[in-house]
py3Dmol code that shows the C-alpha trace and the ligand (Angstrom):
import py3Dmol

protein = """\
ATOM      1  CA  MET A   1      15.259-100.183 -37.486  1.00  0.00           C
ATOM      2  CA  LEU A   2      15.346-100.043 -41.215  1.00  0.00           C
ATOM      3  CA  ALA A   3      13.596-103.032 -42.707  1.00  0.00           C
ATOM      4  CA  ASP A   4       9.817-102.906 -43.086  1.00  0.00           C
ATOM      5  CA  THR A   5      10.052 -99.277 -44.096  1.00  0.00           C
ATOM      6  CA  VAL A   6       6.767 -99.375 -45.892  1.00  0.00           C
ATOM      7  CA  LEU A   7       4.923-100.775 -42.913  1.00  0.00           C
ATOM      8  CA  CYS A   8       6.280 -98.153 -40.568  1.00  0.00           C
ATOM      9  CA  ARG A   9       5.236 -95.448 -42.970  1.00  0.00           C
ATOM     10  CA  GLY A  10       1.848 -97.088 -43.374  1.00  0.00           C
ATOM     11  CA  LEU A  11       1.314 -97.009 -39.633  1.00  0.00           C
ATOM     12  CA  THR A  12       2.223 -93.417 -39.259  1.00  0.00           C
ATOM     13  CA  GLU A  13       0.860 -92.042 -42.441  1.00  0.00           C
ATOM     14  CA  GLY A  14      -2.548 -93.457 -42.089  1.00  0.00           C
ATOM     15  CA  ASP A  15      -3.215 -96.091 -44.720  1.00  0.00           C
ATOM     16  CA  ARG A  16      -4.563 -98.017 -41.759  1.00  0.00           C
ATOM     17  CA  PRO A  17      -5.959 -96.615 -38.555  1.00  0.00           C
ATOM     18  CA  LEU A  18      -3.541 -95.841 -35.787  1.00  0.00           C
ATOM     19  CA  LYS A  19      -4.401 -97.441 -32.561  1.00  0.00           C
ATOM     20  CA  VAL A  20      -2.483 -96.502 -29.436  1.00  0.00           C
ATOM     21  CA  PHE A  21      -3.169 -98.681 -26.477  1.00  0.00           C
ATOM     22  CA  GLY A  22      -3.694 -97.432 -22.994  1.00  0.00           C
ATOM     23  CA  TYR A  23      -3.900 -93.742 -23.766  1.00  0.00           C
ATOM     24  CA  LEU A  24      -7.460 -92.928 -24.448  1.00  0.00           C
ATOM     25  CA  PRO A  25      -8.503 -89.338 -24.156  1.00  0.00           C
ATOM     26  CA  GLN A  26      -9.955 -88.363 -20.798  1.00  0.00           C
ATOM     27  CA  ALA A  27     -13.569 -89.383 -20.803  1.00  0.00           C
ATOM     28  CA  SER A  28     -15.918 -86.601 -19.915  1.00  0.00           C
ATOM     29  CA  VAL A  29     -17.458 -88.136 -16.839  1.00  0.00           C
ATOM     30  CA  LYS A  30     -20.399 -86.211 -15.525  1.00  0.00           C
ATOM     31  CA  SER A  31     -21.198 -86.546 -11.914  1.00  0.00           C
ATOM     32  CA  ASP A  32     -24.517 -88.194 -11.182  1.00  0.00           C
ATOM     33  CA  PRO A  33     -26.572 -86.008  -8.871  1.00  0.00           C
ATOM     34  CA  GLY A  34     -28.496 -89.098  -7.702  1.00  0.00           C
ATOM     35  CA  VAL A  35     -25.376 -90.606  -6.102  1.00  0.00           C
ATOM     36  CA  LYS A  36     -24.619 -89.396  -2.603  1.00  0.00           C
ATOM     37  CA  PRO A  37     -20.979 -89.043  -1.687  1.00  0.00           C
ATOM     38  CA  PHE A  38     -19.628 -91.648   0.765  1.00  0.00           C
ATOM     39  CA  ALA A  39     -20.388 -90.484   4.299  1.00  0.00           C
ATOM     40  CA  PRO A  40     -18.884 -92.693   6.968  1.00  0.00           C
ATOM     41  CA  PRO A  41     -20.304 -92.566  10.476  1.00  0.00           C
ATOM     42  CA  THR A  42     -18.667 -90.665  13.332  1.00  0.00           C
ATOM     43  CA  ILE A  43     -16.109 -92.833  15.098  1.00  0.00           C
ATOM     44  CA  ARG A  44     -14.332 -92.354  18.426  1.00  0.00           C
ATOM     45  CA  ARG A  45     -12.243 -94.153  21.006  1.00  0.00           C
ATOM     46  CA  GLY A  46     -13.652 -97.545  21.838  1.00  0.00           C
ATOM     47  CA  ASP A  47     -15.269 -98.107  18.443  1.00  0.00           C
ATOM     48  CA  ARG A  48     -14.480-101.303  16.570  1.00  0.00           C
ATOM     49  CA  ASN A  49     -15.532-101.390  12.931  1.00  0.00           C
ATOM     50  CA  ILE A  50     -14.362-101.120   9.355  1.00  0.00           C
ATOM     51  CA  TYR A  51     -14.688 -97.349   9.417  1.00  0.00           C
ATOM     52  CA  VAL A  52     -12.023 -97.294  12.114  1.00  0.00           C
ATOM     53  CA  GLY A  53      -9.922 -99.386   9.775  1.00  0.00           C
ATOM     54  CA  LYS A  54     -10.505 -96.982   6.904  1.00  0.00           C
ATOM     55  CA  TRP A  55      -9.503 -94.089   9.169  1.00  0.00           C
ATOM     56  CA  GLN A  56      -6.387 -95.923  10.315  1.00  0.00           C
ATOM     57  CA  ALA A  57      -5.430 -96.572   6.691  1.00  0.00           C
ATOM     58  CA  LEU A  58      -5.924 -92.906   5.843  1.00  0.00           C
ATOM     59  CA  ARG A  59      -3.625 -91.949   8.720  1.00  0.00           C
ATOM     60  CA  GLY A  60      -0.990 -94.538   7.775  1.00  0.00           C
ATOM     61  CA  LEU A  61      -1.580 -96.548  10.933  1.00  0.00           C
ATOM     62  CA  LYS A  62      -1.660-100.293  11.318  1.00  0.00           C
ATOM     63  CA  VAL A  63      -5.187-101.323  10.451  1.00  0.00           C
ATOM     64  CA  ASP A  64      -6.854-103.357  13.239  1.00  0.00           C
ATOM     65  CA  ASN A  65     -10.326-101.714  13.173  1.00  0.00           C
ATOM     66  CA  ILE A  66      -9.929-100.818  16.896  1.00  0.00           C
ATOM     67  CA  PHE A  67     -10.063 -97.146  17.899  1.00  0.00           C
ATOM     68  CA  GLY A  68      -7.574 -97.220  20.728  1.00  0.00           C
ATOM     69  CA  PRO A  69      -5.441 -94.573  22.500  1.00  0.00           C
ATOM     70  CA  ASN A  70      -2.837 -94.445  19.745  1.00  0.00           C
ATOM     71  CA  THR A  71      -5.449 -93.928  17.000  1.00  0.00           C
ATOM     72  CA  GLU A  72      -6.993 -91.259  19.173  1.00  0.00           C
ATOM     73  CA  GLN A  73      -3.660 -89.494  19.694  1.00  0.00           C
ATOM     74  CA  VAL A  74      -2.850 -89.523  15.996  1.00  0.00           C
ATOM     75  CA  THR A  75      -6.360 -88.204  15.284  1.00  0.00           C
ATOM     76  CA  LYS A  76      -5.925 -85.283  17.675  1.00  0.00           C
ATOM     77  CA  GLU A  77      -2.553 -84.382  16.187  1.00  0.00           C
ATOM     78  CA  TRP A  78      -3.875 -84.557  12.644  1.00  0.00           C
ATOM     79  CA  GLN A  79      -6.910 -82.381  13.562  1.00  0.00           C
ATOM     80  CA  ASN A  80      -4.617 -79.896  15.213  1.00  0.00           C
ATOM     81  CA  ASP A  81      -2.340 -79.766  12.157  1.00  0.00           C
ATOM     82  CA  ASN A  82      -5.414 -79.253   9.950  1.00  0.00           C
ATOM     83  CA  ARG A  83      -7.073 -76.535  12.049  1.00  0.00           C
ATOM     84  CA  LEU A  84      -9.897 -78.791  13.207  1.00  0.00           C
ATOM     85  CA  GLU A  85     -11.110 -79.101  16.770  1.00  0.00           C
ATOM     86  CA  PRO A  86      -8.560 -81.595  18.183  1.00  0.00           C
ATOM     87  CA  ASP A  87     -11.168 -83.733  20.052  1.00  0.00           C
ATOM     88  CA  GLY A  88      -9.981 -87.066  18.735  1.00  0.00           C
ATOM     89  CA  ILE A  89     -13.424 -87.762  17.368  1.00  0.00           C
ATOM     90  CA  VAL A  90     -13.724 -88.460  13.648  1.00  0.00           C
ATOM     91  CA  GLY A  91     -16.976 -86.698  12.757  1.00  0.00           C
ATOM     92  CA  PRO A  92     -18.271 -85.229   9.398  1.00  0.00           C
ATOM     93  CA  ALA A  93     -15.766 -82.329   9.197  1.00  0.00           C
ATOM     94  CA  THR A  94     -12.765 -84.554   9.970  1.00  0.00           C
ATOM     95  CA  TRP A  95     -13.917 -87.237   7.558  1.00  0.00           C
ATOM     96  CA  LYS A  96     -14.542 -84.693   4.786  1.00  0.00           C
ATOM     97  CA  LEU A  97     -11.170 -83.043   5.011  1.00  0.00           C
ATOM     98  CA  ALA A  98      -9.381 -86.401   5.269  1.00  0.00           C
ATOM     99  CA  LEU A  99     -11.281 -87.944   2.346  1.00  0.00           C
ATOM    100  CA  ASP A 100     -10.962 -84.811   0.202  1.00  0.00           C
ATOM    101  CA  SER A 101      -7.201 -84.711   0.699  1.00  0.00           C
ATOM    102  CA  ASP A 102      -6.747 -88.487   0.252  1.00  0.00           C
ATOM    103  CA  ASP A 103      -4.900 -89.335  -2.915  1.00  0.00           C
ATOM    104  CA  GLY A 104      -5.183 -93.052  -2.306  1.00  0.00           C
ATOM    105  CA  PRO A 105      -2.439 -95.275  -0.934  1.00  0.00           C
ATOM    106  CA  ALA A 106       1.090 -93.947  -1.267  1.00  0.00           C
ATOM    107  CA  PRO A 107       2.773 -95.472  -4.319  1.00  0.00           C
ATOM    108  CA  ALA A 108       5.601 -97.912  -3.723  1.00  0.00           C
ATOM    109  CA  PRO A 109       8.993 -96.267  -3.984  1.00  0.00           C
ATOM    110  CA  ILE A 110      10.363 -96.478  -7.475  1.00  0.00           C
ATOM    111  CA  PRO A 111      13.898 -97.854  -7.654  1.00  0.00           C
ATOM    112  CA  THR A 112      15.386 -95.032  -9.653  1.00  0.00           C
ATOM    113  CA  PRO A 113      18.430 -92.804  -9.383  1.00  0.00           C
ATOM    114  CA  VAL A 114      16.422 -89.894 -10.765  1.00  0.00           C
ATOM    115  CA  SER A 115      16.398 -87.037  -8.294  1.00  0.00           C
ATOM    116  CA  LYS A 116      13.288 -85.000  -7.465  1.00  0.00           C
ATOM    117  CA  PRO A 117      14.143 -81.930  -9.586  1.00  0.00           C
ATOM    118  CA  GLU A 118      14.631 -84.285 -12.487  1.00  0.00           C
ATOM    119  CA  LEU A 119      11.281 -85.864 -11.920  1.00  0.00           C
ATOM    120  CA  ALA A 120       9.677 -82.451 -12.048  1.00  0.00           C
ATOM    121  CA  ARG A 121      11.160 -81.788 -15.461  1.00  0.00           C
ATOM    122  CA  MET A 122      10.450 -85.256 -16.712  1.00  0.00           C
ATOM    123  CA  PRO A 123       8.226 -85.738 -19.736  1.00  0.00           C
ATOM    124  CA  THR A 124       5.499 -88.301 -19.385  1.00  0.00           C
ATOM    125  CA  ILE A 125       6.679 -91.626 -20.735  1.00  0.00           C
ATOM    126  CA  LYS A 126       3.939 -93.691 -22.317  1.00  0.00           C
ATOM    127  CA  VAL A 127       4.235 -97.450 -22.277  1.00  0.00           C
ATOM    128  CA  VAL A 128       3.114 -99.655 -25.183  1.00  0.00           C
ATOM    129  CA  LYS A 129       4.683-103.045 -24.573  1.00  0.00           C
ATOM    130  CA  ALA A 130       6.405-104.702 -27.516  1.00  0.00           C
ATOM    131  CA  LYS A 131       5.431-108.273 -28.362  1.00  0.00           C
ATOM    132  CA  TYR A 132       8.980-109.559 -28.704  1.00  0.00           C
ATOM    133  CA  TYR A 133      11.829-109.110 -26.259  1.00  0.00           C
ATOM    134  CA  GLN A 134      13.889-111.212 -23.902  1.00  0.00           C
ATOM    135  CA  PRO A 135      12.674-110.847 -20.317  1.00  0.00           C
ATOM    136  CA  GLY A 136      15.277-109.875 -17.772  1.00  0.00           C
ATOM    137  CA  PRO A 137      17.182-110.111 -15.522  1.00  0.00           C
ATOM    138  CA  ARG A 138      20.028-109.257 -17.796  1.00  0.00           C
ATOM    139  CA  LYS A 139      23.128-111.451 -17.648  1.00  0.00           C
ATOM    140  CA  TYR A 140      25.398-108.642 -18.826  1.00  0.00           C
ATOM    141  CA  PRO A 141      25.551-105.027 -17.661  1.00  0.00           C
ATOM    142  CA  VAL A 142      24.147-102.289 -19.978  1.00  0.00           C
ATOM    143  CA  THR A 143      27.220-100.662 -21.545  1.00  0.00           C
ATOM    144  CA  ASN A 144      25.923 -99.108 -24.753  1.00  0.00           C
ATOM    145  CA  ILE A 145      23.095 -96.985 -26.155  1.00  0.00           C
ATOM    146  CA  VAL A 146      22.258 -97.591 -29.771  1.00  0.00           C
ATOM    147  CA  CYS A 147      20.608 -94.846 -31.862  1.00  0.00           C
ATOM    148  CA  HIS A 148      18.244 -95.739 -34.684  1.00  0.00           C
ATOM    149  CA  THR A 149      15.791 -94.108 -37.038  1.00  0.00           C
ATOM    150  CA  MET A 150      12.356 -95.546 -37.454  1.00  0.00           C
ATOM    151  CA  GLU A 151      12.249 -94.872 -41.215  1.00  0.00           C
ATOM    152  CA  ALA A 152       8.944 -93.187 -40.608  1.00  0.00           C
ATOM    153  CA  ALA A 153       7.869 -89.575 -41.287  1.00  0.00           C
ATOM    154  CA  GLU A 154       8.163 -86.870 -38.661  1.00  0.00           C
ATOM    155  CA  LYS A 155       4.629 -86.650 -37.256  1.00  0.00           C
ATOM    156  CA  PRO A 156       3.189 -86.095 -33.790  1.00  0.00           C
ATOM    157  CA  THR A 157       2.189 -89.746 -33.491  1.00  0.00           C
ATOM    158  CA  THR A 158       5.224 -91.408 -35.063  1.00  0.00           C
ATOM    159  CA  ALA A 159       6.560 -92.786 -31.787  1.00  0.00           C
ATOM    160  CA  GLU A 160       3.151 -94.125 -30.849  1.00  0.00           C
ATOM    161  CA  GLY A 161       2.651 -95.645 -34.312  1.00  0.00           C
ATOM    162  CA  VAL A 162       5.946 -97.491 -34.351  1.00  0.00           C
ATOM    163  CA  ALA A 163       5.412 -98.619 -30.751  1.00  0.00           C
ATOM    164  CA  HIS A 164       2.115-100.070 -31.912  1.00  0.00           C
ATOM    165  CA  TYR A 165       3.891-101.804 -34.714  1.00  0.00           C
ATOM    166  CA  PHE A 166       6.225-103.407 -32.158  1.00  0.00           C
ATOM    167  CA  TYR A 167       3.188-104.250 -30.040  1.00  0.00           C
ATOM    168  CA  LEU A 168       1.748-106.155 -32.981  1.00  0.00           C
ATOM    169  CA  GLY A 169       4.989-108.058 -33.491  1.00  0.00           C
ATOM    170  CA  CYS A 170       6.081-106.237 -36.651  1.00  0.00           C
ATOM    171  CA  PRO A 171       3.807-108.123 -39.042  1.00  0.00           C
ATOM    172  CA  ASP A 172       4.525-107.846 -42.762  1.00  0.00           C
ATOM    173  CA  ILE A 173       1.908-107.537 -45.480  1.00  0.00           C
ATOM    174  CA  ASN A 174       1.080-111.207 -45.100  1.00  0.00           C
ATOM    175  CA  GLY A 175       0.899-111.011 -41.331  1.00  0.00           C
ATOM    176  CA  LYS A 176       4.212-112.806 -40.815  1.00  0.00           C
ATOM    177  CA  GLU A 177       5.770-111.443 -37.689  1.00  0.00           C
ATOM    178  CA  ARG A 178       9.398-110.501 -36.978  1.00  0.00           C
ATOM    179  CA  LYS A 179      11.109-110.541 -33.615  1.00  0.00           C
ATOM    180  CA  ALA A 180      11.988-106.854 -33.411  1.00  0.00           C
ATOM    181  CA  SER A 181      11.541-104.179 -30.768  1.00  0.00           C
ATOM    182  CA  CYS A 182      13.381-101.377 -29.037  1.00  0.00           C
ATOM    183  CA  ASN A 183      13.418 -99.929 -25.530  1.00  0.00           C
ATOM    184  CA  VAL A 184      11.956 -96.552 -26.501  1.00  0.00           C
ATOM    185  CA  CYS A 185      10.477 -94.815 -29.526  1.00  0.00           C
ATOM    186  CA  ILE A 186      10.907 -91.056 -29.460  1.00  0.00           C
ATOM    187  CA  ASP A 187       9.386 -88.323 -31.609  1.00  0.00           C
ATOM    188  CA  ALA A 188       9.233 -84.572 -31.217  1.00  0.00           C
ATOM    189  CA  ASP A 189       6.691 -84.668 -28.382  1.00  0.00           C
ATOM    190  CA  SER A 190       6.726 -88.134 -26.832  1.00  0.00           C
ATOM    191  CA  ILE A 191       8.751 -90.933 -25.432  1.00  0.00           C
ATOM    192  CA  VAL A 192       7.020 -94.291 -25.748  1.00  0.00           C
ATOM    193  CA  GLN A 193       8.590 -97.187 -23.871  1.00  0.00           C
ATOM    194  CA  CYS A 194       8.250-100.543 -25.559  1.00  0.00           C
ATOM    195  CA  VAL A 195      10.705-102.670 -23.571  1.00  0.00           C
ATOM    196  CA  LEU A 196      11.844-101.970 -20.018  1.00  0.00           C
ATOM    197  CA  GLU A 197      15.573-101.344 -19.490  1.00  0.00           C
ATOM    198  CA  SER A 198      15.706-104.496 -17.338  1.00  0.00           C
ATOM    199  CA  ASP A 199      14.541-106.541 -20.350  1.00  0.00           C
ATOM    200  CA  ILE A 200      16.426-107.035 -23.598  1.00  0.00           C
ATOM    201  CA  ALA A 201      14.991-105.456 -26.751  1.00  0.00           C
ATOM    202  CA  TYR A 202      15.663-106.996 -30.189  1.00  0.00           C
ATOM    203  CA  HIS A 203      16.915-103.808 -31.810  1.00  0.00           C
ATOM    204  CA  ALA A 204      20.459-104.474 -33.096  1.00  0.00           C
ATOM    205  CA  ALA A 205      21.683-108.041 -33.498  1.00  0.00           C
ATOM    206  CA  GLY A 206      25.147-108.411 -31.929  1.00  0.00           C
ATOM    207  CA  ILE A 207      24.712-105.904 -29.134  1.00  0.00           C
ATOM    208  CA  ASN A 208      21.197-106.455 -27.746  1.00  0.00           C
ATOM    209  CA  HIS A 209      22.477-108.220 -24.607  1.00  0.00           C
ATOM    210  CA  CYS A 210      24.356-105.176 -23.313  1.00  0.00           C
ATOM    211  CA  SER A 211      22.510-102.213 -24.781  1.00  0.00           C
ATOM    212  CA  ILE A 212      19.474 -99.906 -24.786  1.00  0.00           C
ATOM    213  CA  GLY A 213      17.921 -99.152 -28.191  1.00  0.00           C
ATOM    214  CA  ILE A 214      16.420 -95.744 -28.968  1.00  0.00           C
ATOM    215  CA  GLU A 215      14.321 -95.357 -32.105  1.00  0.00           C
ATOM    216  CA  HIS A 216      13.983 -91.842 -33.504  1.00  0.00           C
ATOM    217  CA  ALA A 217      11.334 -90.555 -35.913  1.00  0.00           C
ATOM    218  CA  GLY A 218      12.658 -89.674 -39.356  1.00  0.00           C
ATOM    219  CA  TYR A 219      14.854 -91.321 -42.002  1.00  0.00           C
ATOM    220  CA  ALA A 220      18.457 -92.427 -42.235  1.00  0.00           C
ATOM    221  CA  ASN A 221      18.768 -90.456 -45.479  1.00  0.00           C
ATOM    222  CA  GLN A 222      17.205 -87.232 -44.249  1.00  0.00           C
ATOM    223  CA  GLY A 223      20.504 -85.298 -44.387  1.00  0.00           C
ATOM    224  CA  ALA A 224      21.980 -82.673 -42.049  1.00  0.00           C
ATOM    225  CA  ALA A 225      19.124 -80.171 -42.693  1.00  0.00           C
ATOM    226  CA  GLY A 226      16.586 -82.818 -41.815  1.00  0.00           C
ATOM    227  CA  TRP A 227      18.313 -83.397 -38.459  1.00  0.00           C
ATOM    228  CA  ALA A 228      18.389 -79.637 -37.767  1.00  0.00           C
ATOM    229  CA  ASP A 229      14.670 -78.905 -38.274  1.00  0.00           C
ATOM    230  CA  ALA A 230      12.516 -77.928 -35.339  1.00  0.00           C
ATOM    231  CA  TYR A 231      10.919 -81.360 -35.100  1.00  0.00           C
ATOM    232  CA  SER A 232      14.298 -83.150 -34.904  1.00  0.00           C
ATOM    233  CA  VAL A 233      15.743 -80.614 -32.442  1.00  0.00           C
ATOM    234  CA  SER A 234      12.810 -81.194 -30.106  1.00  0.00           C
ATOM    235  CA  MET A 235      13.122 -84.951 -30.529  1.00  0.00           C
ATOM    236  CA  LEU A 236      16.837 -85.023 -29.904  1.00  0.00           C
ATOM    237  CA  LYS A 237      16.293 -83.064 -26.664  1.00  0.00           C
ATOM    238  CA  LEU A 238      13.756 -85.644 -25.509  1.00  0.00           C
ATOM    239  CA  SER A 239      16.096 -88.415 -26.555  1.00  0.00           C
ATOM    240  CA  ALA A 240      18.969 -86.807 -24.684  1.00  0.00           C
ATOM    241  CA  PHE A 241      16.766 -86.561 -21.591  1.00  0.00           C
ATOM    242  CA  TYR A 242      16.057 -90.276 -21.706  1.00  0.00           C
ATOM    243  CA  ALA A 243      19.662 -91.155 -22.619  1.00  0.00           C
ATOM    244  CA  ALA A 244      20.920 -89.152 -19.690  1.00  0.00           C
ATOM    245  CA  MET A 245      18.804 -91.197 -17.307  1.00  0.00           C
ATOM    246  CA  MET A 246      20.406 -94.301 -18.783  1.00  0.00           C
ATOM    247  CA  VAL A 247      23.868 -92.816 -18.513  1.00  0.00           C
ATOM    248  CA  LYS A 248      23.320 -92.251 -14.768  1.00  0.00           C
ATOM    249  CA  GLN A 249      21.596 -95.544 -14.163  1.00  0.00           C
ATOM    250  CA  PHE A 250      24.215 -97.685 -15.936  1.00  0.00           C
ATOM    251  CA  ASN A 251      27.309 -95.503 -15.727  1.00  0.00           C
ATOM    252  CA  ILE A 252      27.655 -95.268 -19.492  1.00  0.00           C
ATOM    253  CA  PRO A 253      30.269 -92.806 -20.721  1.00  0.00           C
ATOM    254  CA  VAL A 254      28.973 -90.065 -23.054  1.00  0.00           C
ATOM    255  CA  VAL A 255      31.340 -90.907 -25.925  1.00  0.00           C
ATOM    256  CA  TRP A 256      30.734 -92.199 -29.416  1.00  0.00           C
ATOM    257  CA  VAL A 257      31.933 -95.722 -30.111  1.00  0.00           C
ATOM    258  CA  GLU A 258      32.647 -96.905 -33.659  1.00  0.00           C
ATOM    259  CA  ALA A 259      32.680-100.460 -34.953  1.00  0.00           C
ATOM    260  CA  GLU A 260      36.254-101.309 -33.857  1.00  0.00           C
ATOM    261  CA  GLY A 261      35.509-100.019 -30.369  1.00  0.00           C
ATOM    262  CA  LEU A 262      32.318-102.114 -30.241  1.00  0.00           C
ATOM    263  CA  LEU A 263      34.351-105.221 -31.160  1.00  0.00           C
ATOM    264  CA  ASN A 264      36.610-104.379 -28.193  1.00  0.00           C
ATOM    265  CA  GLY A 265      33.608-104.049 -25.920  1.00  0.00           C
ATOM    266  CA  GLU A 266      34.006-100.284 -25.382  1.00  0.00           C
ATOM    267  CA  PRO A 267      31.104 -98.684 -23.545  1.00  0.00           C
ATOM    268  CA  GLY A 268      29.287 -95.567 -24.855  1.00  0.00           C
ATOM    269  CA  PHE A 269      26.879 -94.400 -27.545  1.00  0.00           C
ATOM    270  CA  THR A 270      26.752 -95.812 -30.956  1.00  0.00           C
ATOM    271  CA  SER A 271      24.474 -96.315 -34.013  1.00  0.00           C
ATOM    272  CA  HIS A 272      22.811 -99.235 -35.634  1.00  0.00           C
ATOM    273  CA  ALA A 273      25.186 -98.518 -38.560  1.00  0.00           C
ATOM    274  CA  GLU A 274      28.289 -99.025 -36.395  1.00  0.00           C
ATOM    275  CA  VAL A 275      26.811-102.236 -34.957  1.00  0.00           C
ATOM    276  CA  SER A 276      26.327-103.454 -38.559  1.00  0.00           C
ATOM    277  CA  LYS A 277      29.953-102.570 -39.406  1.00  0.00           C
ATOM    278  CA  ALA A 278      31.068-104.537 -36.380  1.00  0.00           C
ATOM    279  CA  CYS A 279      29.057-107.441 -37.689  1.00  0.00           C
ATOM    280  CA  VAL A 280      30.805-107.173 -41.090  1.00  0.00           C
ATOM    281  CA  LEU A 281      34.254-106.985 -39.430  1.00  0.00           C
ATOM    282  CA  ALA A 282      33.422-110.002 -37.245  1.00  0.00           C
ATOM    283  CA  THR A 283      32.469-111.910 -40.387  1.00  0.00           C
ATOM    284  CA  GLN A 284      35.578-110.906 -42.349  1.00  0.00           C
ATOM    285  CA  ARG A 285      37.894-111.662 -39.385  1.00  0.00           C
ATOM    286  CA  LYS A 286      36.057-114.865 -38.453  1.00  0.00           C
ATOM    287  CA  LEU A 287      35.673-113.728 -34.878  1.00  0.00           C
ATOM    288  CA  THR A 288      33.713-116.819 -34.068  1.00  0.00           C
ATOM    289  CA  THR A 289      33.347-116.093 -30.362  1.00  0.00           C
ATOM    290  CA  SER A 290      32.165-112.503 -30.859  1.00  0.00           C
ATOM    291  CA  SER A 291      28.494-111.630 -30.325  1.00  0.00           C
ATOM    292  CA  TYR A 292      28.750-109.800 -33.685  1.00  0.00           C
ATOM    293  CA  PHE A 293      29.567-113.069 -35.477  1.00  0.00           C
ATOM    294  CA  ASN A 294      26.756-114.934 -37.218  1.00  0.00           C
ATOM    295  CA  LYS A 295      27.108-118.406 -35.868  1.00  0.00           C
ATOM    296  CA  GLU A 296      24.194-119.763 -37.958  1.00  0.00           C
ATOM    297  CA  ASN A 297      25.536-118.415 -41.234  1.00  0.00           C
ATOM    298  CA  PRO A 298      29.260-117.609 -40.825  1.00  0.00           C
ATOM    299  CA  SER A 299      29.555-115.909 -44.268  1.00  0.00           C
ATOM    300  CA  LYS A 300      26.628-113.544 -43.674  1.00  0.00           C
ATOM    301  CA  PRO A 301      26.949-110.501 -41.308  1.00  0.00           C
ATOM    302  CA  ARG A 302      24.251-110.435 -38.663  1.00  0.00           C
ATOM    303  CA  SER A 303      23.087-106.961 -39.625  1.00  0.00           C
ATOM    304  CA  ASN A 304      23.071-104.636 -42.624  1.00  0.00           C
ATOM    305  CA  HIS A 305      21.123-101.688 -41.197  1.00  0.00           C
ATOM    306  CA  TYR A 306      22.718 -98.260 -41.628  1.00  0.00           C
ATOM    307  CA  ASP A 307      20.424 -96.098 -39.560  1.00  0.00           C
ATOM    308  CA  PRO A 308      20.334 -93.416 -38.238  1.00  0.00           C
ATOM    309  CA  GLY A 309      22.359 -92.416 -41.288  1.00  0.00           C
ATOM    310  CA  LYS A 310      25.629 -90.628 -41.958  1.00  0.00           C
ATOM    311  CA  ASP A 311      24.232 -87.227 -41.073  1.00  0.00           C
ATOM    312  CA  PHE A 312      22.981 -88.092 -37.616  1.00  0.00           C
ATOM    313  CA  PRO A 313      24.337 -85.150 -35.561  1.00  0.00           C
ATOM    314  CA  ILE A 314      26.561 -87.184 -33.234  1.00  0.00           C
ATOM    315  CA  ASP A 315      28.371 -84.234 -31.622  1.00  0.00           C
ATOM    316  CA  THR A 316      25.242 -82.197 -31.078  1.00  0.00           C
ATOM    317  CA  TYR A 317      23.426 -85.164 -29.618  1.00  0.00           C
ATOM    318  CA  LEU A 318      26.222 -86.045 -27.208  1.00  0.00           C
ATOM    319  CA  GLU A 319      26.407 -82.392 -26.118  1.00  0.00           C
ATOM    320  CA  LEU A 320      22.674 -82.485 -25.383  1.00  0.00           C
ATOM    321  CA  VAL A 321      23.159 -85.684 -23.385  1.00  0.00           C
ATOM    322  CA  ARG A 322      26.028 -84.145 -21.418  1.00  0.00           C
ATOM    323  CA  ALA A 323      23.926 -81.048 -20.680  1.00  0.00           C
ATOM    324  CA  GLU A 324      21.136 -83.286 -19.324  1.00  0.00           C
ATOM    325  CA  VAL A 325      23.562 -85.374 -17.270  1.00  0.00           C
ATOM    326  CA  ASN A 326      24.947 -82.189 -15.680  1.00  0.00           C
ATOM    327  CA  LYS A 327      21.560 -80.629 -14.908  1.00  0.00           C
TER     328      LYS A 327
END
"""
ligand_1 = """\
1
ZN
Zn 17.935 -99.663 -36.504
"""
view = py3Dmol.view(width=600, height=400)
view.addModel(protein, "pdb")
view.setStyle({"model": 0}, {"cartoon": {"style": "trace"}})
view.addModel(ligand_1, "xyz")
view.setStyle({"model": 1}, {"stick": {}})
view.zoomTo()
view.show()
């Protein structure tokens, strides 16, 4: 992203209040001493009521509200496993232990290739949904990852701020919106997802249909020293973590692809700048069937963005991605 520089800065540097949706600080909820904890009645074989159903749900049994021999057997085994008297009767002690250790229904399995050790290392990914994107399913496989800079200062809330800007639909000073988004915004301490990988983000005209867009805090002109500061190093590690998940999910090679390669449909990592160069080449060569060609205005390249800048540390970044892929 490079246009609307001023707005991005505004959002992150506070000339209007930052609002981040869905992530309010933990409310300090005080327990009300007047409210008694839920105390279900004792249930045993032969009982038929909703408490039996609740117990069956807790034990992962089919819920029919009938305390039959199977429910009794499962109860005895669970009591035995939990050092309770295995009498098959669900009384106060059995209820208490079961309810105290209940984390609610098991979540549905997540379709992800991420292994358990990876999940343990995984940073929390916040979600602030962008207003504009093309809903999936995708017609084309994801073959490329496009790196951007947000053109916003390196602050703790930069990713959240730019995600909020996408949430609002990228309004300009007059409130006119622009169809722009990205899959994730990343700063030094957070990954904020704006568009799911299964949907198409509007981040780089010409390549949206087959790519994932990553927005990084900072500026395209920040120079090599800017990319090597502590903030950027931390951010690039987070970005590499996310990118490695995409590499595994979509079988994307960890190589850098320049404009010519993009025109040939080569898979790998690239920048918004290279996508723009591909758009220029498509215009010059009149590649009318290329996605990089501007069919509405054949003399005008589809993109002129040059982020994340000439000093984006391509080799360092790809090394970080490889390290994550191999972990
Ligand atoms: Zn960009």
